[in-house]
C-alpha positions as CSV (number, residue, x, y, z in Angstrom):
1,M,-11.4,-13.4,3.1
2,S,-9.2,-15.9,1.8
3,K,-6.4,-17.4,3.9
4,E,-4.6,-18.8,0.1
5,L,-4.8,-15.2,-0.9
6,D,-4.5,-13.8,2.3
7,E,-1.0,-15.8,2.0
8,R,-0.3,-15.4,-1.4
9,W,-0.5,-11.5,-1.1
10,R,1.7,-11.1,2.0
11,A,4.5,-12.9,-0.1
12,L,4.6,-10.9,-2.8
13,I,4.6,-7.6,-0.6
14,K,7.5,-9.3,1.5
15,A,9.1,-10.3,-2.2
16,G,8.6,-6.3,-3.6
17,R,6.3,-8.0,-6.1
18,A,3.3,-6.4,-4.8
19,E,1.8,-2.9,-2.2
20,W,-0.6,-1.2,-1.0
21,R,-2.3,0.9,-3.0
22,P,-4.9,4.4,-1.7
23,G,-8.3,3.3,-2.4
24,M,-7.9,0.0,-1.2
25,V,-9.4,-1.7,1.9
26,A,-7.2,-3.4,4.0
27,I,-8.7,-5.5,6.9
28,A,-7.7,-6.5,10.0
29,C,-6.5,-10.4,11.4
30,K,-5.2,-11.7,13.8
31,D,-3.9,-15.7,13.9
32,G,-5.9,-16.0,10.5
33,A,-8.8,-14.5,11.8
34,P,-10.6,-10.9,10.9
35,Y,-10.0,-9.0,14.2
36,G,-10.9,-5.9,15.9
37,D,-14.9,-5.3,15.1
38,Q,-17.3,-7.3,15.6
39,F,-19.0,-7.1,11.6
40,G,-15.6,-8.9,10.1
41,G,-12.1,-7.4,11.5
42,M,-11.3,-4.0,11.4
43,Q,-11.8,-2.4,8.1
44,H,-9.2,0.7,6.3
45,R,-10.0,2.1,3.2
46,L,-6.1,3.6,2.2
47,G,-6.2,7.6,1.1
48,K,-3.7,9.8,-0.2
49,E,-1.6,12.6,0.9
50,G,-3.7,15.3,1.8
51,E,-7.0,13.4,2.3
52,N,-8.9,12.6,4.9
53,Q,-6.9,12.1,7.7
54,L,-9.3,9.6,8.9
55,M,-7.7,7.2,6.3
56,F,-4.2,5.1,6.5
57,L,-1.7,5.6,3.8
58,P,-0.9,3.0,1.8
59,E,2.7,3.1,4.1
60,D,1.0,3.0,7.5
61,I,0.2,-0.6,7.0
62,A,3.4,-1.9,7.6
63,E,3.7,0.7,10.8
64,L,0.5,-0.8,11.9
65,E,1.1,-4.3,12.2
66,E,2.7,-6.2,14.8
67,G,3.3,-10.1,16.7
68,T,0.0,-11.5,14.9
69,L,-1.9,-8.9,13.6
70,V,-1.6,-8.6,10.2
71,Y,-3.9,-6.6,7.5
72,V,-5.1,-8.2,4.3
73,P,-7.1,-7.1,1.3
74,D,-10.5,-7.3,1.1
75,W,-10.8,-9.3,-1.6
76,Q,-14.7,-9.1,-2.1
77,D,-14.3,-4.7,-2.2
78,P,-14.1,-3.5,-6.4
79,A,-11.8,-0.6,-6.0
80,T,-9.3,-3.1,-4.1
81,L,-9.9,-5.1,-7.5
82,G,-9.9,-2.2,-9.7
83,A,-6.3,-1.5,-7.6
84,L,-4.5,-5.0,-8.3
85,L,-5.6,-4.4,-11.4
86,G,-3.7,-1.8,-11.6
87,L,-0.6,-3.3,-10.1
88,V,-1.6,-5.5,-12.5
89,R,-0.6,-3.6,-16.4
90,E,2.3,-1.9,-14.7
91,K,3.8,-5.1,-13.6
92,W,3.6,-6.1,-17.0
93,G,3.4,-3.4,-18.9
94,I,0.4,-3.8,-19.9
95,A,-2.2,-0.7,-19.9
96,H,-5.3,-2.7,-21.5
97,A,-5.0,-6.0,-19.8
98,F,-8.6,-6.9,-18.1
99,A,-9.7,-9.7,-16.3
100,A,-12.5,-12.0,-17.4
101,R,-14.1,-15.1,-16.2
102,D,-14.5,-17.5,-18.6
103,D,-17.8,-18.7,-19.3
104,Y,-16.8,-21.7,-20.2
105,T,-14.9,-23.1,-17.2
106,G,-16.2,-20.6,-15.0
107,R,-12.4,-19.9,-14.1
108,W,-11.2,-16.2,-14.3
109,R,-8.6,-15.2,-15.9
110,V,-6.5,-12.4,-16.5
111,W,-6.3,-11.3,-20.2
112,S,-3.4,-8.7,-22.6
113,D,-5.9,-9.5,-24.9
114,G,-8.5,-11.1,-25.8
115,T,-6.3,-14.3,-26.6
116,T,-3.9,-14.0,-24.3
117,P,-4.1,-14.9,-20.9
118,I,-1.5,-13.9,-17.8
119,G,-0.8,-16.0,-14.9
120,K,-3.4,-19.2,-14.0
121,A,-6.5,-19.2,-14.2
122,G,-8.5,-18.3,-10.6
123,T,-11.3,-19.5,-8.9
124,T,-12.0,-15.8,-8.2
125,E,-11.2,-12.5,-9.9
126,A,-8.9,-11.7,-7.0
127,G,-7.5,-15.1,-7.1
128,A,-6.5,-14.3,-11.1
129,L,-5.1,-10.8,-10.0
130,I,-3.2,-12.3,-8.3
131,A,-1.8,-15.4,-9.5
132,A,-1.4,-12.2,-12.5
133,L,0.9,-10.2,-9.9
134,G,3.1,-13.2,-9.2
135,A,3.4,-14.7,-12.1
136,A,4.7,-10.9,-13.6
137,C,8.6,-10.6,-14.7
138,I,10.5,-8.6,-12.8
139,P,13.8,-6.9,-14.4
140,P,16.9,-7.5,-12.4
141,K,18.4,-4.7,-10.4
């Protein structure tokens, strides 16, 4: 967990610039710490309508949150990172965008191609993906 990423994610959700997707892992947190399980918080892999009934749907997350109980992504989960990359590609309209670690700086970036970065660099892959989501141009309504 990363408090900074958690806060940025929640701000992006609130602004309508990000959303929960099937396959992502949601971790329950209360007062900024994992909640409900001795092994790091209640974790739920999100499913699709008609799949395993034990899975929550992305739209269930808002209904489960109450008071200081919130859900944040598992920033280490490969499926969650893949879903975030899918969101970046969708928001930027670049089907071949990718995240990679810069061997020179050791920081992560999201690239639209081999030479054009999207958003700011991050210390983790998740950080770079969240930065790219935050920098995405949102068309006017």
